OpenMM code with the backbone's topology and positions (N, CA, C; nanometers):
from openmm import Vec3, app, unit

residues = "MET THR PRO ALA VAL LYS ALA LEU GLU GLN ALA GLY VAL ASP PHE SER LEU ALA THR TYR ALA HIS ASP PRO ARG SER PRO ALA TYR GLY GLU GLU ALA ALA ARG ALA LEU GLY LEU PRO ALA GLU GLU VAL PHE LYS THR LEU LEU ALA ARG LEU ASP ASP GLY ARG LEU ALA MET ALA ILE VAL PRO VAL PRO SER GLN LEU ASP LEU LYS ALA LEU ALA ARG ALA ALA GLY ALA ARG LYS ALA LYS MET ALA GLU ALA ASP GLU ALA GLU ARG ALA THR GLY TYR VAL VAL GLY GLY ILE SER PRO LEU GLY GLN LYS LYS ARG LEU PRO ALA PHE ILE ASP ALA SER ALA GLU ALA LEU ASP VAL ILE HIS VAL SER GLY GLY ARG ARG GLY LEU GLU ILE CYS LEU ALA PRO THR ALA LEU ILE THR LEU LEU ASN GLY CYS PHE ILE SER LEU ALA ARG ALA PRO".split()
positions = [
    Vec3(6.3816, 2.4175, 13.4975),
    Vec3(6.2695, 2.5044, 13.5296),
    Vec3(6.3225, 2.6223, 13.6120),
    Vec3(6.2901, 2.7415, 13.5698),
    Vec3(6.3355, 2.8624, 13.6392),
    Vec3(6.2275, 2.9110, 13.7353),
    Vec3(6.2637, 2.9976, 13.8308),
    Vec3(6.1623, 3.0550, 13.9203),
    Vec3(6.0519, 3.1283, 13.8432),
    Vec3(6.0849, 3.1878, 13.7297),
    Vec3(5.9849, 3.2580, 13.6489),
    Vec3(5.8800, 3.1609, 13.5966),
    Vec3(5.9235, 3.0485, 13.5447),
    Vec3(5.8312, 2.9480, 13.4916),
    Vec3(5.7480, 2.8897, 13.6049),
    Vec3(5.8104, 2.8627, 13.7184),
    Vec3(5.7371, 2.8113, 13.8346),
    Vec3(5.6288, 2.9100, 13.8776),
    Vec3(5.6622, 3.0391, 13.8792),
    Vec3(5.5644, 3.1411, 13.9197),
    Vec3(5.4442, 3.1417, 13.8260),
    Vec3(5.4684, 3.1273, 13.6974),
    Vec3(5.3588, 3.1239, 13.6000),
    Vec3(5.2727, 2.9996, 13.6173),
    Vec3(5.3376, 2.8866, 13.6387),
    Vec3(5.2619, 2.7631, 13.6576),
    Vec3(5.1765, 2.7697, 13.7843),
    Vec3(5.2338, 2.8226, 13.8917),
    Vec3(5.1590, 2.8353, 14.0168),
    Vec3(5.0404, 2.9302, 14.0030),
    Vec3(5.0567, 3.0340, 13.9213),
    Vec3(4.9497, 3.1322, 13.9018),
    Vec3(4.8432, 3.0831, 13.8043),
    Vec3(4.8728, 2.9764, 13.7314),
    Vec3(4.7766, 2.9234, 13.6351),
    Vec3(4.7563, 3.0119, 13.5137),
    Vec3(4.8599, 3.0841, 13.4776),
    Vec3(4.8547, 3.1772, 13.3646),
    Vec3(4.8878, 3.1038, 13.2348),
    Vec3(4.8188, 3.1400, 13.1260),
    Vec3(4.8520, 3.0862, 12.9942),
    Vec3(4.9829, 3.1486, 12.9465),
    Vec3(5.0768, 3.0645, 12.9070),
    Vec3(5.2044, 3.1117, 12.8551),
    Vec3(5.2657, 3.0023, 12.7708),
    Vec3(5.3653, 3.0394, 12.6941),
    Vec3(5.4441, 2.9413, 12.6218),
    Vec3(5.5908, 2.9790, 12.6341),
    Vec3(5.6757, 2.8822, 12.6087),
    Vec3(5.8201, 2.9030, 12.6178),
    Vec3(5.8829, 2.8864, 12.4806),
    Vec3(5.9870, 2.9628, 12.4577),
    Vec3(6.0663, 2.9489, 12.3356),
    Vec3(6.2126, 2.9491, 12.3767),
    Vec3(6.2883, 2.8586, 12.3179),
    Vec3(6.4307, 2.8522, 12.3498),
    Vec3(6.5128, 2.8745, 12.2239),
    Vec3(6.6332, 2.9203, 12.2442),
    Vec3(6.7278, 2.9384, 12.1356),
    Vec3(6.8676, 2.9203, 12.1920),
    Vec3(6.9632, 2.8956, 12.1041),
    Vec3(7.1023, 2.8781, 12.1461),
    Vec3(7.1638, 3.0162, 12.1663),
    Vec3(7.1869, 3.0523, 12.2905),
    Vec3(7.2469, 3.1822, 12.3214),
    Vec3(7.3943, 3.1837, 12.2801),
    Vec3(7.4339, 3.2903, 12.2140),
    Vec3(7.5736, 3.3112, 12.1758),
    Vec3(7.6400, 3.3940, 12.2860),
    Vec3(7.7338, 3.3374, 12.3596),
    Vec3(7.7962, 3.4103, 12.4706),
    Vec3(7.8699, 3.5375, 12.4278),
    Vec3(7.8942, 3.5536, 12.3000),
    Vec3(7.9610, 3.6750, 12.2509),
    Vec3(7.8621, 3.7869, 12.2204),
    Vec3(7.7338, 3.7559, 12.2267),
    Vec3(7.6313, 3.8551, 12.1930),
    Vec3(7.6164, 3.9576, 12.3051),
    Vec3(7.6349, 4.0866, 12.2743),
    Vec3(7.6224, 4.1893, 12.3782),
    Vec3(7.4784, 4.2392, 12.3961),
    Vec3(7.3908, 4.2090, 12.3027),
    Vec3(7.2531, 4.2602, 12.3054),
    Vec3(7.1576, 4.1411, 12.3176),
    Vec3(7.1259, 4.1049, 12.4398),
    Vec3(7.0502, 3.9827, 12.4651),
    Vec3(6.9106, 3.9853, 12.4042),
    Vec3(6.8375, 4.0931, 12.4210),
    Vec3(6.7019, 4.1021, 12.3678),
    Vec3(6.6991, 4.0984, 12.2164),
    Vec3(6.7909, 4.1699, 12.1543),
    Vec3(6.7992, 4.1688, 12.0076),
    Vec3(6.8344, 4.0297, 11.9582),
    Vec3(6.9216, 3.9612, 12.0313),
    Vec3(6.9583, 3.8250, 11.9954),
    Vec3(6.8357, 3.7339, 12.0022),
    Vec3(6.7560, 3.7482, 12.1078),
    Vec3(6.6355, 3.6657, 12.1232),
    Vec3(6.5385, 3.6893, 12.0075),
    Vec3(6.5140, 3.8164, 11.9750),
    Vec3(6.4208, 3.8486, 11.8655),
    Vec3(6.4695, 3.7875, 11.7346),
    Vec3(6.5976, 3.8041, 11.7062),
    Vec3(6.6553, 3.7533, 11.5818),
    Vec3(6.6493, 3.5999, 11.5779),
    Vec3(6.6913, 3.5359, 11.6871),
    Vec3(6.6980, 3.3900, 11.6903),
    Vec3(6.5596, 3.3254, 11.6810),
    Vec3(6.4589, 3.3916, 11.7353),
    Vec3(6.3240, 3.3351, 11.7362),
    Vec3(6.2369, 3.3878, 11.6229),
    Vec3(6.2929, 3.4791, 11.5404),
    Vec3(6.2174, 3.5343, 11.4282),
    Vec3(6.0983, 3.6187, 11.4720),
    Vec3(6.1159, 3.6925, 11.5813),
    Vec3(6.0079, 3.7756, 11.6363),
    Vec3(6.0299, 3.9223, 11.6031),
    Vec3(5.9211, 3.9984, 11.5887),
    Vec3(5.9381, 4.1432, 11.5757),
    Vec3(6.0008, 4.1969, 11.7050),
    Vec3(6.1037, 4.2776, 11.6927),
    Vec3(6.1743, 4.3283, 11.8108),
    Vec3(6.0818, 4.4056, 11.9045),
    Vec3(5.9761, 4.4662, 11.8512),
    Vec3(5.8830, 4.5442, 11.9324),
    Vec3(5.7985, 4.4563, 12.0248),
    Vec3(5.7983, 4.3246, 12.0007),
    Vec3(5.7233, 4.2319, 12.0855),
    Vec3(5.8110, 4.1664, 12.1915),
    Vec3(5.9413, 4.1897, 12.1832),
    Vec3(6.0350, 4.1343, 12.2804),
    Vec3(6.0723, 4.2469, 12.3762),
    Vec3(6.0505, 4.2224, 12.5051),
    Vec3(6.0727, 4.3260, 12.6065),
    Vec3(6.1898, 4.2885, 12.6959),
    Vec3(6.2704, 4.3874, 12.7291),
    Vec3(6.3830, 4.3657, 12.8189),
    Vec3(6.3464, 4.4150, 12.9583),
    Vec3(6.4016, 4.3490, 13.0576),
    Vec3(6.3782, 4.3843, 13.1973),
    Vec3(6.5001, 4.4595, 13.2482),
    Vec3(6.4783, 4.5831, 13.2901),
    Vec3(6.5861, 4.6692, 13.3377),
    Vec3(6.5588, 4.7112, 13.4814),
    Vec3(6.6646, 4.7244, 13.5603),
    Vec3(6.6505, 4.7724, 13.6967),
    Vec3(6.7185, 4.9065, 13.7105),
    Vec3(6.6532, 4.9936, 13.7858),
    Vec3(6.7082, 5.1263, 13.8099),
    Vec3(6.7063, 5.1553, 13.9593),
    Vec3(6.8045, 5.2307, 14.0025),
    Vec3(6.8135, 5.2759, 14.1415),
    Vec3(6.7532, 5.4156, 14.1472),
    Vec3(6.6535, 5.4331, 14.2324),
    Vec3(6.5886, 5.5625, 14.2494),
    Vec3(6.6669, 5.6459, 14.3502),
    Vec3(6.6473, 5.7774, 14.3450),
    Vec3(6.7243, 5.8643, 14.4343),
    Vec3(6.6893, 5.8464, 14.5814),
    Vec3(6.5798, 5.7775, 14.6127),
    Vec3(6.5466, 5.7495, 14.7524),
    Vec3(6.6021, 5.6145, 14.7982),
    Vec3(6.6820, 5.5489, 14.7112),
    Vec3(6.7487, 5.4243, 14.7467),
    Vec3(6.6778, 5.2981, 14.7019),
    Vec3(6.5521, 5.3083, 14.6613),
    Vec3(6.4773, 5.1901, 14.6169),
    Vec3(6.5202, 5.1479, 14.4768),
    Vec3(6.4949, 5.0215, 14.4459),
    Vec3(6.5105, 4.9714, 14.3099),
    Vec3(6.3730, 4.9657, 14.2460),
    Vec3(6.3668, 4.9888, 14.1165),
    Vec3(6.2431, 4.9768, 14.0397),
    Vec3(6.2740, 4.8992, 13.9133),
    Vec3(6.1730, 4.8275, 13.8649),
    Vec3(6.1882, 4.7457, 13.7448),
    Vec3(6.1113, 4.8090, 13.6297),
    Vec3(6.1776, 4.8218, 13.5165),
    Vec3(6.1156, 4.8745, 13.3947),
    Vec3(6.1248, 4.7672, 13.2870),
    Vec3(6.0126, 4.7484, 13.2163),
    Vec3(6.0066, 4.6475, 13.1108),
    Vec3(5.9721, 4.7212, 12.9820),
    Vec3(6.0691, 4.7278, 12.8908),
    Vec3(6.0559, 4.8085, 12.7695),
    Vec3(6.0910, 4.7262, 12.6461),
    Vec3(6.0383, 4.7661, 12.5301),
    Vec3(6.0712, 4.6930, 12.4061),
    Vec3(6.2215, 4.6982, 12.3772),
    Vec3(6.2708, 4.5901, 12.3224),
    Vec3(6.4129, 4.5768, 12.2926),
    Vec3(6.4696, 4.6924, 12.2089),
    Vec3(6.4001, 4.7417, 12.1042),
    Vec3(6.4631, 4.8471, 12.0240),
    Vec3(6.4675, 4.9836, 12.0930),
    Vec3(6.4052, 4.9967, 12.2083),
    Vec3(6.3940, 5.1265, 12.2755),
    Vec3(6.4943, 5.1417, 12.3881),
    Vec3(6.5093, 5.2662, 12.4300),
    Vec3(6.5863, 5.2966, 12.5502),
    Vec3(6.4886, 5.3326, 12.6612),
    Vec3(6.5312, 5.3111, 12.7834),
    Vec3(6.4495, 5.3455, 12.8989),
    Vec3(6.4619, 5.4947, 12.9278),
    Vec3(6.3475, 5.5615, 12.9419),
    Vec3(6.3441, 5.7017, 12.9827),
    Vec3(6.3494, 5.7033, 13.1351),
    Vec3(6.4666, 5.7289, 13.1907),
    Vec3(6.4856, 5.7230, 13.3352),
    Vec3(6.4042, 5.8293, 13.4089),
    Vec3(6.3848, 5.9444, 13.3473),
    Vec3(6.3034, 6.0489, 13.4109),
    Vec3(6.1585, 6.0026, 13.4238),
    Vec3(6.1062, 5.9390, 13.3196),
    Vec3(5.9687, 5.8889, 13.3243),
    Vec3(5.9550, 5.7800, 13.4303),
    Vec3(6.0549, 5.6932, 13.4415),
    Vec3(6.0518, 5.5886, 13.5425),
    Vec3(6.0539, 5.6500, 13.6822),
    Vec3(6.1407, 5.7469, 13.7033),
    Vec3(6.1485, 5.8120, 13.8353),
    Vec3(6.0140, 5.8738, 13.8722),
    Vec3(5.9542, 5.9458, 13.7789),
    Vec3(5.8225, 6.0075, 13.8066),
    Vec3(5.7188, 5.9019, 13.8413),
    Vec3(5.7153, 5.7949, 13.7639),
    Vec3(5.6170, 5.6889, 13.7861),
    Vec3(5.6354, 5.6241, 13.9232),
    Vec3(5.7593, 5.6162, 13.9696),
    Vec3(5.7903, 5.5527, 14.0974),
    Vec3(5.7850, 5.6510, 14.2143),
    Vec3(5.7530, 5.7771, 14.1862),
    Vec3(5.7435, 5.8765, 14.2926),
    Vec3(5.8775, 5.9276, 14.3409),
    Vec3(5.9753, 5.9255, 14.2525),
    Vec3(6.1102, 5.9749, 14.2863),
    Vec3(6.1453, 6.0912, 14.1941),
    Vec3(6.2542, 6.1583, 14.2255),
    Vec3(6.2987, 6.2698, 14.1400),
    Vec3(6.3931, 6.2227, 14.0303),
    Vec3(6.4787, 6.1263, 14.0638),
    Vec3(6.5784, 6.0795, 13.9684),
    Vec3(6.5915, 5.9281, 13.9757),
    Vec3(6.6432, 5.8739, 13.8662),
    Vec3(6.6740, 5.7309, 13.8600),
    Vec3(6.7988, 5.7130, 13.7753),
    Vec3(6.8745, 5.6107, 13.8080),
    Vec3(6.9901, 5.5739, 13.7251),
    Vec3(6.9909, 5.4231, 13.7139),
    Vec3(7.0502, 5.3734, 13.6083),
    Vec3(7.0549, 5.2286, 13.5874),
    Vec3(7.1290, 5.1623, 13.7032),
    Vec3(7.0757, 5.0520, 13.7502),
    Vec3(7.1419, 4.9744, 13.8550),
    Vec3(7.2658, 4.9080, 13.7953),
    Vec3(7.3658, 4.8896, 13.8772),
    Vec3(7.4847, 4.8169, 13.8339),
    Vec3(7.4460, 4.6703, 13.8106),
    Vec3(7.5169, 4.6038, 13.7221),
    Vec3(7.4849, 4.4653, 13.6869),
    Vec3(7.4844, 4.3742, 13.8090),
    Vec3(7.5862, 4.3853, 13.8945),
    Vec3(7.5914, 4.2965, 14.0113),
    Vec3(7.4770, 4.3244, 14.1083),
    Vec3(7.4347, 4.4494, 14.1190),
    Vec3(7.3223, 4.4851, 14.2041),
    Vec3(7.1923, 4.4251, 14.1486),
    Vec3(7.1744, 4.4331, 14.0177),
    Vec3(7.0560, 4.3757, 13.9534),
    Vec3(7.0536, 4.2241, 13.9715),
    Vec3(7.1671, 4.1604, 13.9588),
    Vec3(7.1742, 4.0152, 13.9749),
    Vec3(7.1427, 3.9740, 14.1189),
    Vec3(7.1954, 4.0484, 14.2169),
    Vec3(7.1676, 4.0168, 14.3581),
    Vec3(7.0192, 4.0348, 14.3906),
    Vec3(6.9602, 4.1412, 14.3408),
    Vec3(6.8199, 4.1716, 14.3732),
    Vec3(6.7228, 4.0732, 14.3081),
    Vec3(6.7564, 4.0255, 14.1887),
    Vec3(6.6626, 3.9410, 14.1147),
    Vec3(6.6909, 3.7914, 14.1273),
    Vec3(6.8161, 3.7562, 14.1487),
    Vec3(6.8535, 3.6149, 14.1496),
    Vec3(6.8830, 3.5609, 14.0111),
    Vec3(6.8833, 3.6492, 13.9117),
    Vec3(6.9108, 3.6106, 13.7737),
    Vec3(7.0371, 3.6790, 13.7239),
    Vec3(7.0974, 3.6227, 13.6181),
    Vec3(7.2142, 3.6861, 13.5573),
    Vec3(7.1688, 3.7856, 13.4504),
    Vec3(7.2477, 3.8883, 13.4310),
    Vec3(7.2195, 3.9878, 13.3272),
    Vec3(7.2072, 3.9150, 13.1940),
    Vec3(7.1072, 3.9528, 13.1179),
    Vec3(7.0786, 3.8856, 12.9922),
    Vec3(6.9755, 3.7757, 13.0094),
    Vec3(6.9449, 3.7433, 13.1346),
    Vec3(6.8451, 3.6423, 13.1654),
    Vec3(6.7543, 3.6870, 13.2792),
    Vec3(6.7517, 3.8176, 13.3053),
    Vec3(6.6688, 3.8687, 13.4147),
    Vec3(6.5229, 3.8694, 13.3708),
    Vec3(6.4454, 3.7868, 13.4379),
    Vec3(6.3018, 3.7806, 13.4110),
    Vec3(6.2300, 3.8751, 13.5062),
    Vec3(6.1197, 3.9342, 13.4616),
    Vec3(6.0424, 4.0159, 13.5541),
    Vec3(5.9672, 3.9304, 13.6570),
    Vec3(5.9619, 3.7997, 13.6337),
    Vec3(5.8863, 3.7073, 13.7190),
    Vec3(5.9796, 3.6217, 13.8037),
    Vec3(5.9335, 3.5847, 13.9221),
    Vec3(6.0090, 3.4927, 14.0062),
    Vec3(6.1362, 3.5499, 14.0642),
    Vec3(6.1416, 3.6797, 14.0820),
    Vec3(6.2603, 3.7433, 14.1370),
    Vec3(6.2685, 3.7213, 14.2883),
    Vec3(6.3881, 3.7370, 14.3435),
    Vec3(6.4107, 3.7223, 14.4873),
    Vec3(6.3275, 3.8220, 14.5670),
    Vec3(6.3284, 3.9470, 14.5222),
    Vec3(6.2558, 4.0540, 14.5901),
    Vec3(6.1493, 4.1088, 14.4965),
    Vec3(6.0351, 4.1417, 14.5507),
    Vec3(5.9288, 4.2031, 14.4699),
    Vec3(5.9600, 4.3517, 14.4557),
    Vec3(5.9772, 4.3957, 14.3335),
    Vec3(6.0110, 4.5349, 14.3052),
    Vec3(5.8932, 4.6045, 14.2394),
    Vec3(5.8818, 4.7360, 14.2571),
    Vec3(5.7801, 4.8085, 14.1807),
    Vec3(5.8045, 4.7851, 14.0322),
    Vec3(5.6979, 4.7528, 13.9595),
    Vec3(5.7118, 4.7146, 13.8183),
    Vec3(5.6352, 4.8096, 13.7286),
    Vec3(5.7021, 4.8532, 13.6227),
    Vec3(5.6453, 4.9449, 13.5249),
    Vec3(5.6718, 4.8882, 13.3861),
    Vec3(5.5639, 4.8699, 13.3094),
    Vec3(5.5760, 4.8158, 13.1740),
    Vec3(5.5423, 4.9259, 13.0749),
    Vec3(5.6232, 4.9373, 12.9713),
    Vec3(5.5971, 5.0397, 12.8716),
    Vec3(5.4575, 5.0230, 12.8136),
    Vec3(5.3900, 5.1360, 12.7966),
    Vec3(5.2511, 5.1382, 12.7501),
    Vec3(5.2335, 5.0749, 12.6125),
    Vec3(5.3382, 5.0644, 12.5339),
    Vec3(5.3262, 5.0020, 12.4015),
    Vec3(5.2807, 4.8569, 12.4119),
    Vec3(5.3039, 4.7936, 12.5256),
    Vec3(5.2643, 4.6541, 12.5446),
    Vec3(5.1126, 4.6376, 12.5430),
    Vec3(5.0403, 4.7411, 12.5836),
    Vec3(4.8942, 4.7323, 12.5898),
    Vec3(4.8312, 4.7036, 12.4542),
    Vec3(4.8953, 4.7453, 12.3471),
    Vec3(4.8410, 4.7264, 12.2125),
    Vec3(4.8709, 4.5886, 12.1550),
    Vec3(4.9483, 4.5090, 12.2256),
    Vec3(4.9901, 4.3782, 12.1753),
    Vec3(4.9097, 4.2657, 12.2398),
    Vec3(4.8840, 4.1607, 12.1632),
    Vec3(4.8164, 4.0430, 12.2187),
    Vec3(4.9083, 3.9662, 12.3120),
    Vec3(5.0354, 3.9544, 12.2709),
    Vec3(5.1351, 3.8852, 12.3526),
    Vec3(5.2669, 3.9618, 12.3464),
    Vec3(5.3458, 3.9432, 12.4519),
    Vec3(5.4817, 3.9947, 12.4525),
    Vec3(5.5735, 3.8810, 12.4960),
    Vec3(5.7021, 3.8996, 12.4722),
    Vec3(5.8028, 3.8016, 12.5108),
    Vec3(5.8970, 3.8668, 12.6110),
    Vec3(5.9203, 3.7991, 12.7221),
    Vec3(6.0137, 3.8460, 12.8236),
    Vec3(6.1072, 3.7310, 12.8583),
    Vec3(6.2166, 3.7630, 12.9212),
    Vec3(6.3124, 3.6592, 12.9573),
    Vec3(6.2478, 3.5582, 13.0513),
    Vec3(6.2852, 3.4338, 13.0311),
    Vec3(6.2338, 3.3258, 13.1141),
    Vec3(6.3198, 3.2950, 13.2348),
    Vec3(6.4245, 3.3736, 13.2565),
    Vec3(6.5081, 3.3528, 13.3740),
    Vec3(6.6450, 3.2955, 13.3458),
    Vec3(6.6744, 3.2795, 13.2191),
    Vec3(6.8106, 3.2416, 13.1783),
    Vec3(6.8289, 3.2838, 13.0335),
    Vec3(6.9520, 3.3027, 12.9963),
    Vec3(6.9813, 3.3385, 12.8579),
    Vec3(6.9397, 3.2237, 12.7680),
    Vec3(6.8660, 3.2568, 12.6621),
    Vec3(6.8206, 3.1539, 12.5690),
    Vec3(6.6815, 3.1019, 12.5976),
    Vec3(6.6108, 3.1610, 12.6942),
    Vec3(6.4751, 3.1182, 12.7275),
    Vec3(6.3834, 3.2399, 12.7321),
    Vec3(6.2783, 3.2382, 12.6511),
    Vec3(6.1811, 3.3475, 12.6467),
    Vec3(6.0428, 3.2958, 12.6829),
    Vec3(5.9691, 3.3788, 12.7534),
    Vec3(5.8305, 3.3501, 12.7906),
    Vec3(5.7408, 3.4365, 12.7033),
    Vec3(5.6378, 3.3759, 12.6478),
    Vec3(5.5381, 3.4476, 12.5692),
    Vec3(5.4085, 3.4463, 12.6506),
    Vec3(5.3536, 3.5662, 12.6772),
    Vec3(5.2301, 3.5761, 12.7538),
    Vec3(5.1593, 3.7065, 12.7226),
    Vec3(5.0360, 3.7158, 12.7654),
    Vec3(4.9591, 3.8387, 12.7449),
    Vec3(5.0135, 3.9476, 12.8378),
    Vec3(5.0267, 4.0699, 12.7874),
    Vec3(5.0768, 4.1776, 12.8734),
    Vec3(4.9859, 4.2032, 12.9937),
    Vec3(4.8564, 4.1797, 12.9776),
    Vec3(4.7648, 4.1985, 13.0904),
    Vec3(4.7920, 4.0959, 13.2002),
    Vec3(4.8299, 3.9756, 13.1626),
    Vec3(4.8655, 3.8746, 13.2624),
    Vec3(4.9918, 3.9156, 13.3361),
    Vec3(5.0890, 3.9672, 13.2627),
    Vec3(5.2151, 4.0091, 13.3248),
    Vec3(5.1912, 4.1236, 13.4225),
    Vec3(5.1145, 4.2215, 13.3830),
    Vec3(5.0904, 4.3378, 13.4698),
    Vec3(5.0183, 4.2944, 13.5969),
    Vec3(4.9264, 4.1993, 13.5844),
    Vec3(4.8539, 4.1489, 13.7013),
    Vec3(4.9474, 4.0738, 13.7954),
    Vec3(5.0307, 3.9852, 13.7401),
    Vec3(5.1233, 3.9080, 13.8223),
    Vec3(5.2239, 3.9964, 13.8952),
    Vec3(5.2645, 4.1038, 13.8305),
    Vec3(5.3645, 4.1930, 13.8899),
    Vec3(5.3033, 4.3017, 13.9764),
    Vec3(5.1698, 4.3105, 13.9736),
    Vec3(5.1013, 4.4207, 14.0409),
    Vec3(5.1628, 4.5534, 13.9954),
    Vec3(5.1845, 4.5625, 13.8654),
    Vec3(5.2514, 4.6788, 13.8078),
    Vec3(5.1546, 4.7703, 13.7356),
    Vec3(5.2115, 4.8583, 13.6555),
    Vec3(5.1272, 4.9484, 13.5773),
    Vec3(5.1935, 4.9769, 13.4426),
    Vec3(5.1067, 5.0102, 13.3452),
    Vec3(5.1545, 5.0514, 13.2138),
    Vec3(5.1807, 5.2008, 13.2168),
    Vec3(5.2918, 5.2424, 13.1603),
    Vec3(5.3266, 5.3837, 13.1533),
    Vec3(5.4248, 5.4026, 13.0374),
    Vec3(5.4262, 5.5179, 12.9777),
    Vec3(5.5198, 5.5439, 12.8677),
    Vec3(5.6624, 5.5561, 12.9249),
    Vec3(5.7431, 5.4569, 12.8945),
    Vec3(5.8803, 5.4515, 12.9462),
    Vec3(5.9848, 5.4452, 12.8359),
    Vec3(5.9430, 5.4124, 12.7141),
    Vec3(6.0387, 5.3880, 12.6073),
    Vec3(6.0600, 5.5124, 12.5236),
    Vec3(6.1811, 5.5283, 12.4778),
    Vec3(6.2121, 5.6341, 12.3817),
    Vec3(6.3056, 5.5766, 12.2766),
    Vec3(6.3045, 5.6401, 12.1628),
    Vec3(6.3903, 5.5927, 12.0532),
    Vec3(6.5363, 5.6123, 12.0911),
    Vec3(6.6220, 5.5187, 12.0498),
    Vec3(6.7644, 5.5305, 12.0821),
    Vec3(6.8314, 5.6473, 12.0141),
] * unit.nanometer
topology = app.Topology()
chain = topology.addChain("A")
for resn in residues:
    res = topology.addResidue(resn, chain)
    for name in ("N", "CA", "C"):
        topology.addAtom(name, app.Element.getBySymbol(name[0]), res)
């Protein structure tokens, strides 16, 4: 049981779990999850951390096939610029390893921004806190738990 799953159980939120055998050679964790679970990639969201120019970290949750628009994230967070956090920094802040970073149950509560495309979906899939574990839940439940907001953050690669 991961901190993400514990957080969902404590909140009494409806969710389901899906597991798959993670291939340690896979460089694209979200794409691997979508493929292994037979899910549309647009329903699988990756959790990314960015360092804002004022020193804060912010969390962006975007569909796997998309790239994060760092300028949009910075604006949403009230900063001028943002850059991707280093992997070790993201792992320290969240308590999870890269490829298994869940938006839920993190060590520190970070400002959370979910791509607006999630609003049109009944459910989305996010990491469950380890590689090979996905959580399926309503995007409205996720936004409420994270005290976050929907905003256009994704752009085509």
